[in-house]
Structure formats: structure tokens, C-alpha cells
BALOBA-1460 file (C-alpha; in Angstrom, 3 decimals):
// residues 144
<rec num="1" residu="m" x="-27.575" y="73.182" z="52.102"/>
<rec num="2" residu="k" x="-24.460" y="71.625" z="53.602"/>
<rec num="3" residu="m" x="-22.084" y="73.566" z="55.878"/>
<rec num="4" residu="r" x="-18.504" y="72.354" z="56.241"/>
<rec num="5" residu="a" x="-14.983" y="73.500" z="57.066"/>
<rec num="6" residu="a" x="-13.225" y="75.159" z="54.167"/>
<rec num="7" residu="q" x="-10.354" y="73.319" z="52.522"/>
<rec num="8" residu="s" x="-7.385" y="74.681" z="50.587"/>
<rec num="9" residu="e" x="-8.899" y="73.524" z="47.302"/>
<rec num="10" residu="d" x="-11.876" y="75.832" z="48.001"/>
<rec num="11" residu="l" x="-9.673" y="78.933" z="47.800"/>
<rec num="12" residu="d" x="-10.522" y="79.858" z="44.194"/>
<rec num="13" residu="a" x="-14.278" y="79.424" z="44.722"/>
<rec num="14" residu="i" x="-14.144" y="81.463" z="47.937"/>
<rec num="15" residu="a" x="-12.146" y="84.223" z="46.244"/>
<rec num="16" residu="a" x="-14.654" y="84.324" z="43.372"/>
<rec num="17" residu="l" x="-17.596" y="84.501" z="45.785"/>
<rec num="18" residu="l" x="-15.934" y="87.327" z="47.709"/>
<rec num="19" residu="a" x="-15.227" y="89.213" z="44.474"/>
<rec num="20" residu="d" x="-18.875" y="88.785" z="43.391"/>
<rec num="21" residu="n" x="-19.873" y="90.353" z="46.706"/>
<rec num="22" residu="e" x="-17.313" y="93.170" z="46.382"/>
<rec num="23" residu="l" x="-15.394" y="91.944" z="49.423"/>
<rec num="24" residu="p" x="-11.602" y="91.842" z="49.655"/>
<rec num="25" residu="a" x="-9.992" y="88.493" z="48.962"/>
<rec num="26" residu="s" x="-6.348" y="89.344" z="48.315"/>
<rec num="27" residu="d" x="-5.286" y="88.317" z="51.826"/>
<rec num="28" residu="v" x="-7.306" y="85.088" z="51.949"/>
<rec num="29" residu="t" x="-4.688" y="82.330" z="51.944"/>
<rec num="30" residu="p" x="-4.778" y="78.569" z="52.503"/>
<rec num="31" residu="d" x="-3.506" y="79.168" z="56.071"/>
<rec num="32" residu="l" x="-6.369" y="81.570" z="56.802"/>
<rec num="33" residu="l" x="-8.899" y="79.014" z="55.546"/>
<rec num="34" residu="r" x="-8.329" y="76.920" z="58.696"/>
<rec num="35" residu="d" x="-10.977" y="79.071" z="60.374"/>
<rec num="36" residu="f" x="-13.347" y="79.412" z="57.413"/>
<rec num="37" residu="a" x="-16.560" y="77.570" z="56.696"/>
<rec num="38" residu="v" x="-18.422" y="77.203" z="53.435"/>
<rec num="39" residu="a" x="-21.985" y="76.356" z="52.469"/>
<rec num="40" residu="e" x="-22.562" y="74.071" z="49.507"/>
<rec num="41" residu="d" x="-25.714" y="73.688" z="47.477"/>
<rec num="42" residu="a" x="-27.141" y="70.315" z="46.403"/>
<rec num="43" residu="h" x="-24.687" y="70.206" z="43.483"/>
<rec num="44" residu="g" x="-21.616" y="70.770" z="45.680"/>
<rec num="45" residu="s" x="-21.079" y="74.377" z="44.566"/>
<rec num="46" residu="i" x="-19.911" y="76.843" z="47.202"/>
<rec num="47" residu="v" x="-22.698" y="79.368" z="47.726"/>
<rec num="48" residu="g" x="-21.627" y="80.899" z="51.031"/>
<rec num="49" residu="t" x="-18.577" y="81.537" z="53.144"/>
<rec num="50" residu="v" x="-17.532" y="83.036" z="56.461"/>
<rec num="51" residu="g" x="-14.254" y="83.173" z="58.316"/>
<rec num="52" residu="l" x="-12.486" y="84.090" z="61.508"/>
<rec num="53" residu="e" x="-9.076" y="85.694" z="61.738"/>
<rec num="54" residu="r" x="-7.802" y="85.108" z="65.271"/>
<rec num="55" residu="f" x="-5.879" y="87.528" z="67.453"/>
<rec num="56" residu="g" x="-5.560" y="86.032" z="70.929"/>
<rec num="57" residu="t" x="-8.991" y="85.806" z="72.544"/>
<rec num="58" residu="e" x="-10.560" y="88.054" z="69.894"/>
<rec num="59" residu="a" x="-11.168" y="87.451" z="66.228"/>
<rec num="60" residu="l" x="-12.046" y="89.403" z="63.167"/>
<rec num="61" residu="l" x="-15.244" y="88.067" z="61.605"/>
<rec num="62" residu="r" x="-14.657" y="88.313" z="57.913"/>
<rec num="63" residu="s" x="-15.644" y="87.286" z="54.444"/>
<rec num="64" residu="l" x="-19.319" y="86.614" z="55.168"/>
<rec num="65" residu="a" x="-20.688" y="86.259" z="51.657"/>
<rec num="66" residu="v" x="-23.648" y="84.551" z="50.015"/>
<rec num="67" residu="a" x="-24.093" y="83.916" z="46.292"/>
<rec num="68" residu="k" x="-26.701" y="86.225" z="44.770"/>
<rec num="69" residu="p" x="-29.185" y="83.435" z="43.835"/>
<rec num="70" residu="e" x="-29.140" y="82.164" z="47.446"/>
<rec num="71" residu="r" x="-29.798" y="85.495" z="49.172"/>
<rec num="72" residu="s" x="-32.914" y="86.212" z="51.225"/>
<rec num="73" residu="a" x="-33.178" y="82.578" z="52.330"/>
<rec num="74" residu="g" x="-31.431" y="82.977" z="55.687"/>
<rec num="75" residu="l" x="-28.075" y="81.552" z="54.617"/>
<rec num="76" residu="g" x="-26.169" y="84.628" z="55.816"/>
<rec num="77" residu="s" x="-27.692" y="84.254" z="59.275"/>
<rec num="78" residu="k" x="-26.828" y="80.542" z="59.327"/>
<rec num="79" residu="l" x="-23.233" y="81.236" z="58.329"/>
<rec num="80" residu="l" x="-22.953" y="83.920" z="60.998"/>
<rec num="81" residu="a" x="-24.375" y="81.592" z="63.663"/>
<rec num="82" residu="h" x="-21.909" y="78.907" z="62.563"/>
<rec num="83" residu="a" x="-18.955" y="81.301" z="62.855"/>
<rec num="84" residu="e" x="-20.109" y="82.477" z="66.282"/>
<rec num="85" residu="y" x="-20.425" y="78.864" z="67.434"/>
<rec num="86" residu="m" x="-16.900" y="78.104" z="66.145"/>
<rec num="87" residu="a" x="-15.619" y="81.165" z="68.007"/>
<rec num="88" residu="l" x="-17.394" y="80.366" z="71.248"/>
<rec num="89" residu="t" x="-16.398" y="76.710" z="71.352"/>
<rec num="90" residu="s" x="-12.763" y="77.557" z="70.656"/>
<rec num="91" residu="g" x="-12.487" y="80.008" z="73.547"/>
<rec num="92" residu="l" x="-12.799" y="83.350" z="71.787"/>
<rec num="93" residu="s" x="-14.404" y="86.113" z="73.838"/>
<rec num="94" residu="e" x="-15.154" y="88.780" z="71.227"/>
<rec num="95" residu="l" x="-15.814" y="89.078" z="67.529"/>
<rec num="96" residu="w" x="-15.020" y="92.260" z="65.626"/>
<rec num="97" residu="l" x="-15.868" y="93.218" z="62.062"/>
<rec num="98" residu="l" x="-15.702" y="95.979" z="59.507"/>
<rec num="99" residu="t" x="-18.556" y="96.532" z="57.080"/>
<rec num="100" residu="t" x="-19.484" y="99.073" z="54.463"/>
<rec num="101" residu="t" x="-22.875" y="97.619" z="53.531"/>
<rec num="102" residu="a" x="-24.239" y="95.317" z="56.248"/>
<rec num="103" residu="a" x="-24.232" y="97.278" z="59.502"/>
<rec num="104" residu="d" x="-28.008" y="96.881" z="59.910"/>
<rec num="105" residu="f" x="-27.787" y="93.085" z="59.462"/>
<rec num="106" residu="f" x="-25.060" y="92.803" z="62.082"/>
<rec num="107" residu="r" x="-26.819" y="95.188" z="64.466"/>
<rec num="108" residu="r" x="-29.906" y="92.952" z="64.354"/>
<rec num="109" residu="t" x="-27.723" y="90.013" z="65.423"/>
<rec num="110" residu="g" x="-26.197" y="91.709" z="68.460"/>
<rec num="111" residu="y" x="-23.162" y="93.526" z="67.065"/>
<rec num="112" residu="l" x="-22.660" y="97.057" z="68.311"/>
<rec num="113" residu="p" x="-20.913" y="99.878" z="66.481"/>
<rec num="114" residu="v" x="-17.678" y="100.939" z="68.207"/>
<rec num="115" residu="a" x="-14.840" y="103.308" z="67.437"/>
<rec num="116" residu="r" x="-12.381" y="101.674" z="65.092"/>
<rec num="117" residu="a" x="-9.524" y="102.879" z="67.312"/>
<rec num="118" residu="s" x="-10.951" y="100.830" z="70.218"/>
<rec num="119" residu="a" x="-10.168" y="97.539" z="68.452"/>
<rec num="120" residu="p" x="-7.306" y="95.486" z="69.915"/>
<rec num="121" residu="t" x="-3.897" y="96.309" z="68.468"/>
<rec num="122" residu="g" x="-3.568" y="92.963" z="66.695"/>
<rec num="123" residu="l" x="-6.785" y="93.528" z="64.789"/>
<rec num="124" residu="q" x="-5.779" y="97.077" z="63.890"/>
<rec num="125" residu="t" x="-2.560" y="95.822" z="62.321"/>
<rec num="126" residu="s" x="-4.349" y="93.140" z="60.264"/>
<rec num="127" residu="t" x="-4.465" y="93.600" z="56.525"/>
<rec num="128" residu="q" x="-8.247" y="94.045" z="56.715"/>
<rec num="129" residu="f" x="-8.013" y="96.956" z="59.169"/>
<rec num="130" residu="a" x="-4.791" y="98.538" z="57.951"/>
<rec num="131" residu="q" x="-5.145" y="98.242" z="54.179"/>
<rec num="132" residu="l" x="-8.215" y="96.614" z="52.659"/>
<rec num="133" residu="c" x="-11.259" y="98.105" z="54.399"/>
<rec num="134" residu="p" x="-11.793" y="101.832" z="53.931"/>
<rec num="135" residu="s" x="-11.732" y="104.187" z="56.879"/>
<rec num="136" residu="t" x="-15.448" y="104.758" z="56.281"/>
<rec num="137" residu="a" x="-16.261" y="101.116" z="57.139"/>
<rec num="138" residu="v" x="-18.327" y="100.673" z="60.292"/>
<rec num="139" residu="c" x="-16.450" y="98.859" z="63.051"/>
<rec num="140" residu="m" x="-18.606" y="96.557" z="65.173"/>
<rec num="141" residu="r" x="-18.067" y="94.214" z="68.111"/>
<rec num="142" residu="k" x="-19.945" y="91.414" z="69.818"/>
<rec num="143" residu="r" x="-18.991" y="89.861" z="73.132"/>
<rec num="144" residu="l" x="-19.583" y="86.131" z="73.202"/>
């Protein structure tokens, strides 16, 4: 498995992977991909993705997805660790996320549930917070 920075030509494959995982992709643009990473299998197919959407010293962790045939092999954890490393080495202090299905996974990796209203204003006005993720999504935070 090879991990690398996402490129604009990966946009369609990332969008398809997000759709397969029932995650929103309508706001994923080439500009946003600057802080995305992908995992490729031995054939060069994208089988995982994760991204950061920056807001000052905080970021929204988003679009963590793994292709169904690659699940249960630890790729999600590797992608998460990669995103956290990118965040830490670029000076971010906190990661936030919204999830409807993976709260237990994120809790096991140090994310804590918090009130959605406690998120920084920039995050709350993001498309993810304001439009795409339902109000029932669990909001979580991790200090780096």
C-alpha cells in the first residue's frame, strides 16, 4: 500500500470512494485536495482517502474512507495517523470531525465527543457543518 498526497486528477476517484462509503463529496474540490492524502493498492487504484479542511490553527478531519475490499486491514488507522501527522507538522493544534457511523473508531484513537456548538466559528460555517452533515452527527475533537 502506497500513501501519497492527493492530486487534482484524483478528484473523480476520491468522489467515487466517498460515494461508496456514503460520505459527502459535493464540496470536495481541487483546491481542497491540497490537504488530502490517498492510499493506492499495488495496481495504482485509490483505495483510501483522508483530508483536512483548515480553519486557522484547527482543522476539520474529513473524508476518511476505505474501499470495501480493503477494510479490516488497518488502512483506516494508517490514513488517520497520516492525517494527524500532517496536521501536527503543519502547526495545527486541534482536529475536529463529524461522524454518523464511526464514533467508536474515533473514540478509540483519542477523539472525544463534544457539543457541536463548541466548535470554532469557522468550522461551524463550513459546508460540512452547515449543510452536508446531519444535526444527528456526533461532533468530536482531538487536541494535538
